[in-house]
BARO-646364 format. One record per residue (C-alpha): residue number from 1; residue in one letter; x, y, z. Coordinates in Angstrom, 3 decimals, always signed. Layout:
N
(NUM; a; (X; Y; Z)),
...
This chain:
313
(1; m; (-16.966; -15.108; -17.068)),
(2; k; (-16.503; -15.451; -13.303)),
(3; a; (-16.114; -12.389; -11.108)),
(4; a; (-16.283; -11.410; -7.449)),
(5; v; (-19.408; -9.283; -7.058)),
(6; i; (-20.355; -6.913; -4.229)),
(7; r; (-24.129; -6.415; -3.988)),
(8; s; (-24.207; -4.989; -0.470)),
(9; f; (-21.571; -3.034; +1.440)),
(10; d; (-22.494; -5.120; +4.485)),
(11; s; (-21.516; -8.448; +2.879)),
(12; p; (-18.365; -9.892; +1.307)),
(13; p; (-18.289; -10.517; -2.435)),
(14; r; (-19.456; -13.743; -3.988)),
(15; c; (-18.162; -15.400; -7.123)),
(16; e; (-20.799; -15.048; -9.849)),
(17; d; (-21.221; -15.266; -13.610)),
(18; v; (-21.167; -11.830; -15.272)),
(19; p; (-20.907; -10.695; -18.902)),
(20; i; (-17.457; -10.160; -20.388)),
(21; p; (-16.946; -6.376; -20.689)),
(22; e; (-16.383; -4.917; -24.145)),
(23; p; (-13.848; -2.187; -24.918)),
(24; a; (-15.537; +1.129; -25.687)),
(25; g; (-12.779; +3.740; -25.704)),
(26; a; (-9.811; +4.156; -28.008)),
(27; h; (-7.356; +3.202; -25.259)),
(28; e; (-9.343; +0.357; -23.667)),
(29; v; (-8.012; -3.189; -23.909)),
(30; l; (-9.532; -6.421; -22.630)),
(31; v; (-7.023; -8.508; -20.678)),
(32; d; (-7.032; -11.908; -19.051)),
(33; v; (-6.474; -11.252; -15.358)),
(34; l; (-3.640; -13.390; -14.017)),
(35; a; (-3.455; -11.996; -10.475)),
(36; a; (-5.203; -9.306; -8.413)),
(37; g; (-4.162; -8.175; -4.936)),
(38; l; (-6.630; -8.059; -2.050)),
(39; h; (-5.297; -4.827; -0.579)),
(40; p; (-6.783; -2.873; +2.365)),
(41; r; (-7.739; -0.263; -0.239)),
(42; v; (-9.798; -2.940; -2.022)),
(43; r; (-11.524; -3.963; +1.185)),
(44; s; (-12.497; -0.351; +1.931)),
(45; q; (-13.720; -0.029; -1.657)),
(46; a; (-15.859; -3.121; -1.144)),
(47; d; (-17.441; -1.969; +2.118)),
(48; g; (-18.034; +1.587; +0.870)),
(49; s; (-15.825; +3.208; +3.503)),
(50; h; (-13.059; +4.553; +1.243)),
(51; y; (-13.141; +8.304; +0.766)),
(52; t; (-13.475; +7.860; -3.015)),
(53; s; (-16.565; +5.648; -2.744)),
(54; t; (-19.588; +6.763; -4.786)),
(55; g; (-21.922; +4.176; -3.282)),
(56; a; (-22.535; +2.557; -6.688)),
(57; l; (-23.558; -1.122; -6.592)),
(58; p; (-23.166; -3.809; -7.751)),
(59; l; (-19.412; -3.666; -8.231)),
(60; v; (-16.532; -5.977; -8.964)),
(61; p; (-13.765; -5.045; -6.504)),
(62; g; (-10.098; -4.696; -7.312)),
(63; i; (-7.997; -1.674; -8.223)),
(64; d; (-4.934; -3.170; -9.902)),
(65; g; (-3.486; -6.400; -11.166)),
(66; v; (-1.420; -8.252; -13.709)),
(67; g; (-2.971; -9.348; -16.980)),
(68; r; (-2.190; -10.685; -20.432)),
(69; d; (-3.447; -8.978; -23.580)),
(70; a; (-4.551; -10.629; -26.809)),
(71; d; (-0.982; -10.520; -28.143)),
(72; g; (+0.343; -12.375; -25.110)),
(73; a; (+2.078; -9.370; -23.512)),
(74; l; (+2.088; -8.967; -19.737)),
(75; h; (+0.959; -5.727; -18.102)),
(76; y; (+0.680; -4.353; -14.610)),
(77; f; (-2.326; -2.052; -14.660)),
(78; l; (-3.960; +0.448; -12.359)),
(79; l; (-7.674; +0.987; -12.865)),
(80; p; (-9.535; +4.283; -12.612)),
(81; d; (-12.494; +4.444; -10.229)),
(82; t; (-14.837; +1.891; -11.748)),
(83; t; (-17.437; -0.720; -10.828)),
(84; m; (-15.665; -3.236; -13.107)),
(85; g; (-12.592; -4.091; -11.060)),
(86; t; (-9.832; -6.642; -11.358)),
(87; m; (-11.230; -9.586; -9.400)),
(88; a; (-12.576; -11.338; -12.468)),
(89; d; (-11.440; -13.618; -15.290)),
(90; h; (-11.165; -10.555; -17.545)),
(91; t; (-11.202; -6.796; -17.119)),
(92; l; (-10.843; -3.652; -19.185)),
(93; i; (-7.700; -1.585; -18.793)),
(94; d; (-6.684; +1.811; -20.090)),
(95; i; (-3.384; +1.023; -21.752)),
(96; r; (-2.092; +4.455; -20.676)),
(97; r; (-2.463; +3.351; -17.046)),
(98; s; (-0.424; +0.181; -17.496)),
(99; v; (+3.210; -0.859; -17.421)),
(100; p; (+4.591; -3.598; -19.698)),
(101; l; (+6.308; -6.393; -17.804)),
(102; p; (+9.166; -8.590; -19.027)),
(103; a; (+8.358; -12.110; -20.131)),
(104; g; (+8.867; -14.470; -17.225)),
(105; t; (+7.766; -11.937; -14.597)),
(106; d; (+6.037; -13.528; -11.615)),
(107; p; (+2.473; -12.121; -11.738)),
(108; i; (+1.885; -13.034; -8.088)),
(109; a; (+4.836; -11.007; -6.783)),
(110; v; (+3.883; -7.961; -8.845)),
(111; a; (+0.168; -8.113; -7.954)),
(112; a; (+1.004; -8.572; -4.277)),
(113; g; (+3.837; -6.068; -4.090)),
(114; i; (+3.239; -2.949; -6.164)),
(115; n; (+0.266; -1.559; -4.228)),
(116; p; (+1.789; -1.805; -0.720)),
(117; a; (+5.266; -0.830; -1.956)),
(118; m; (+3.785; +2.101; -3.850)),
(119; s; (+2.559; +3.663; -0.610)),
(120; a; (+6.083; +4.274; +0.676)),
(121; w; (+7.580; +4.817; -2.778)),
(122; i; (+5.123; +7.586; -3.677)),
(123; a; (+5.383; +9.141; -0.210)),
(124; l; (+9.158; +9.462; -0.445)),
(125; r; (+9.315; +10.352; -4.134)),
(126; r; (+6.327; +12.678; -4.481)),
(127; r; (+5.129; +14.017; -1.127)),
(128; i; (+8.331; +15.279; +0.485)),
(129; e; (+11.823; +16.310; -0.509)),
(130; f; (+13.531; +13.099; +0.490)),
(131; v; (+17.263; +13.505; +1.006)),
(132; e; (+19.610; +10.574; +0.563)),
(133; g; (+20.986; +9.492; +3.921)),
(134; a; (+17.895; +10.608; +5.865)),
(135; a; (+16.702; +8.612; +8.870)),
(136; v; (+13.260; +7.044; +8.333)),
(137; l; (+10.818; +5.652; +10.872)),
(138; v; (+8.212; +3.179; +9.630)),
(139; l; (+5.296; +3.377; +12.053)),
(140; g; (+3.285; +0.186; +11.758)),
(141; a; (+6.121; -1.810; +10.234)),
(142; t; (+4.814; -5.306; +10.922)),
(143; g; (+2.081; -5.290; +8.275)),
(144; s; (+2.521; -6.059; +4.594)),
(145; a; (+2.885; -2.399; +3.558)),
(146; g; (+5.129; -1.613; +6.510)),
(147; r; (+7.476; -4.473; +5.721)),
(148; l; (+7.807; -3.243; +2.158)),
(149; a; (+8.225; +0.355; +3.349)),
(150; i; (+11.403; -0.686; +5.160)),
(151; q; (+12.809; -2.100; +1.942)),
(152; v; (+11.657; +0.817; -0.211)),
(153; a; (+13.178; +3.384; +2.144)),
(154; r; (+16.486; +1.558; +2.101)),
(155; h; (+16.355; +1.165; -1.702)),
(156; l; (+15.696; +4.885; -2.187)),
(157; g; (+18.672; +5.893; -0.065)),
(158; a; (+17.680; +6.050; +3.592)),
(159; g; (+20.748; +6.171; +5.806)),
(160; r; (+18.952; +4.671; +8.794)),
(161; v; (+15.635; +2.840; +9.061)),
(162; v; (+13.760; +2.361; +12.328)),
(163; a; (+10.864; -0.112; +12.322)),
(164; a; (+8.170; +0.208; +14.984)),
(165; g; (+5.125; -1.906; +15.789)),
(166; r; (+3.375; -3.820; +18.542)),
(167; d; (+3.789; -7.486; +17.602)),
(168; p; (+7.130; -8.671; +19.067)),
(169; d; (+7.204; -11.829; +16.947)),
(170; r; (+6.814; -9.884; +13.702)),
(171; l; (+9.207; -7.159; +14.829)),
(172; a; (+11.924; -9.730; +15.363)),
(173; g; (+12.399; -10.394; +11.634)),
(174; l; (+12.411; -6.818; +10.369)),
(175; t; (+16.153; -6.261; +10.615)),
(176; d; (+16.515; -8.985; +7.988)),
(177; l; (+14.518; -6.750; +5.623)),
(178; g; (+16.811; -3.754; +6.061)),
(179; a; (+15.757; -2.094; +9.306)),
(180; d; (+18.663; -0.983; +11.471)),
(181; v; (+16.553; -1.519; +14.556)),
(182; a; (+13.059; -2.775; +15.349)),
(183; v; (+11.449; -1.328; +18.460)),
(184; p; (+8.079; -1.823; +20.203)),
(185; l; (+5.672; +1.087; +20.267)),
(186; g; (+4.806; +2.692; +23.588)),
(187; t; (+8.116; +1.887; +25.254)),
(188; e; (+10.923; +4.047; +26.565)),
(189; a; (+13.167; +2.412; +23.995)),
(190; f; (+10.922; +3.686; +21.210)),
(191; g; (+11.277; +7.313; +22.285)),
(192; k; (+15.048; +7.064; +22.499)),
(193; t; (+15.452; +5.199; +19.208)),
(194; a; (+13.039; +7.225; +17.079)),
(195; a; (+13.624; +10.691; +18.507)),
(196; d; (+16.005; +11.940; +15.860)),
(197; v; (+14.495; +10.587; +12.648)),
(198; d; (+13.894; +12.882; +9.676)),
(199; v; (+10.882; +11.163; +8.115)),
(200; v; (+7.982; +9.162; +9.531)),
(201; l; (+5.976; +6.860; +7.262)),
(202; d; (+2.813; +6.436; +9.290)),
(203; y; (+0.534; +3.474; +8.584)),
(204; l; (-1.277; +3.742; +11.941)),
(205; w; (-2.675; +7.216; +12.715)),
(206; g; (-5.172; +7.286; +15.613)),
(207; d; (-4.081; +7.456; +19.247)),
(208; s; (-0.992; +5.374; +18.443)),
(209; a; (+0.378; +7.977; +16.053)),
(210; a; (-0.406; +10.865; +18.410)),
(211; a; (+1.430; +9.139; +21.272)),
(212; a; (+4.379; +8.317; +19.026)),
(213; m; (+4.533; +11.911; +17.801)),
(214; v; (+4.701; +13.293; +21.342)),
(215; s; (+7.361; +10.743; +22.301)),
(216; i; (+9.508; +11.612; +19.286)),
(217; i; (+9.221; +15.377; +19.661)),
(218; t; (+9.925; +15.461; +23.388)),
(219; g; (+12.997; +13.292; +22.865)),
(220; r; (+14.561; +15.271; +20.004)),
(221; r; (+17.937; +16.768; +20.723)),
(222; d; (+17.346; +19.489; +18.154)),
(223; r; (+13.694; +20.445; +17.796)),
(224; g; (+14.619; +22.786; +14.963)),
(225; r; (+15.567; +19.768; +12.869)),
(226; a; (+12.904; +19.177; +10.216)),
(227; l; (+10.554; +16.258; +10.830)),
(228; h; (+8.383; +15.200; +7.897)),
(229; w; (+5.405; +13.108; +8.997)),
(230; v; (+3.721; +11.343; +6.059)),
(231; q; (+0.292; +9.941; +6.895)),
(232; i; (-0.391; +6.878; +4.716)),
(233; g; (-2.696; +4.451; +6.541)),
(234; s; (-5.132; +4.538; +9.427)),
(235; v; (-5.327; +1.025; +10.859)),
(236; a; (-5.267; +2.430; +14.419)),
(237; g; (-8.031; +4.970; +13.807)),
(238; p; (-9.268; +7.585; +11.313)),
(239; t; (-8.562; +10.543; +13.605)),
(240; a; (-5.613; +11.419; +15.831)),
(241; p; (-5.604; +13.807; +18.819)),
(242; i; (-2.505; +15.807; +17.907)),
(243; p; (-1.634; +18.254; +20.718)),
(244; s; (-1.063; +21.818; +19.573)),
(245; a; (+2.289; +21.889; +21.359)),
(246; a; (+3.574; +19.224; +18.986)),
(247; l; (+3.176; +21.698; +16.137)),
(248; r; (+4.584; +24.689; +18.000)),
(249; a; (+7.481; +23.019; +19.776)),
(250; s; (+9.093; +21.408; +16.764)),
(251; r; (+9.732; +21.884; +13.064)),
(252; l; (+7.043; +19.355; +12.236)),
(253; t; (+5.302; +19.053; +8.875)),
(254; i; (+2.374; +16.661; +8.474)),
(255; v; (+1.248; +15.641; +4.986)),
(256; g; (-0.878; +12.832; +3.623)),
(257; s; (-0.042; +10.521; +0.760)),
(258; g; (-2.794; +8.812; -1.177)),
(259; q; (-5.264; +9.071; -3.994)),
(260; g; (-5.972; +12.767; -4.442)),
(261; s; (-2.901; +14.164; -2.692)),
(262; v; (-0.798; +12.701; -5.510)),
(263; s; (-1.958; +13.144; -9.080)),
(264; t; (-2.649; +10.169; -11.315)),
(265; g; (+0.081; +11.403; -13.630)),
(266; d; (+2.654; +11.437; -10.842)),
(267; i; (+1.672; +7.944; -9.737)),
(268; l; (+1.897; +6.597; -13.284)),
(269; a; (+5.303; +8.242; -13.718)),
(270; e; (+6.664; +6.227; -10.784)),
(271; l; (+5.186; +2.867; -11.798)),
(272; p; (+7.816; +1.721; -14.335)),
(273; a; (+10.717; +1.993; -11.888)),
(274; l; (+8.745; +0.331; -9.102)),
(275; a; (+7.461; -2.438; -11.370)),
(276; h; (+11.009; -3.058; -12.576)),
(277; a; (+12.310; -3.318; -8.998)),
(278; i; (+9.657; -5.838; -8.005)),
(279; s; (+10.034; -7.818; -11.242)),
(280; a; (+13.776; -7.985; -10.580)),
(281; g; (+13.219; -9.385; -7.078)),
(282; t; (+14.613; -6.307; -5.334)),
(283; f; (+11.990; -6.514; -2.589)),
(284; g; (+10.848; -9.527; -0.622)),
(285; v; (+7.095; -9.910; -1.189)),
(286; d; (+5.117; -12.168; +1.116)),
(287; a; (+2.048; -13.354; -0.801)),
(288; e; (-0.686; -15.897; -0.231)),
(289; v; (-2.441; -17.179; -3.349)),
(290; m; (-6.147; -18.005; -3.308)),
(291; e; (-8.547; -18.817; -6.116)),
(292; l; (-11.218; -16.393; -7.266)),
(293; a; (-13.845; -19.045; -6.535)),
(294; d; (-12.811; -18.844; -2.855)),
(295; v; (-13.242; -15.063; -2.640)),
(296; e; (-15.512; -15.233; +0.429)),
(297; r; (-12.899; -17.229; +2.337)),
(298; a; (-10.183; -14.864; +1.091)),
(299; w; (-12.128; -11.890; +2.475)),
(300; a; (-12.343; -13.513; +5.901)),
(301; q; (-8.673; -14.470; +5.802)),
(302; a; (-7.504; -10.970; +4.837)),
(303; g; (-8.120; -9.537; +8.291)),
(304; r; (-6.124; -12.274; +10.008)),
(305; t; (-2.855; -12.349; +8.098)),
(306; s; (+0.041; -9.991; +7.429)),
(307; r; (+0.616; -11.679; +4.074)),
(308; r; (-0.847; -10.013; +0.994)),
(309; i; (-3.589; -12.209; -0.476)),
(310; v; (-3.620; -12.492; -4.259)),
(311; l; (-6.621; -13.858; -6.132)),
(312; v; (-6.080; -15.878; -9.295)),
(313; p; (-8.716; -17.253; -11.735)),
């Protein structure tokens, strides 16, 4: 079968011939992969920089996807840490880590949407006590995950959604996705608009998040009002210089949301509802389809587009 293969963390994968894997465990099932998302998490897996990386090579990248089993049933599946990922003609899944999908489901939308949507969904459902009607700020809202975070927050009951980012062209369309207002980072307008939110979904971290945090806290009318900061992504930097005063001068709680801070069981418990929402077309998913044979070009393209690339056999 064909698969994308990483042989060096310094190089993108190449499409190669590899043996078809054989089920070994009682719950393992071989599926035909229909679609696999090229998520930032997959790219960090492939360059060895993700905090779960073991350094094992060679590896087939890919952490989730949509596949068809031998009986013709569709599944969304989430793989454990493995060197046999989803960017291949076939892969092995643990049926306990999969969600059945209705016949007629668009595999592209599900493969493109569940991973980025899951980041906000899990953050709001499992990392904080999210109260219906709360005001949510999406920090880094112009990317694929940020755009879906706007929609997820609204779907889960946010009373107000503020979208923030740096690209004015991409910000302009975010109110169509459910944001009440879209505001540029680093401006006076940002501080005024975001000051009284209850929850921050942070896809940036780095200096950008630290500056935004100071701006929000100094502008709050009631600093005793709880502010839940959920750290999800780090596209602006892996560390952030948070001033100590930010923690002392406000009722600020900072938590992370990701693999490890949320148990596998909790993630799997949320998948059916999220998969159903995406299958039903509840969220707008912006996907770009590329063939597995073009995986090297897909890797280069991934850093230049806000659309979620999906590889198909």
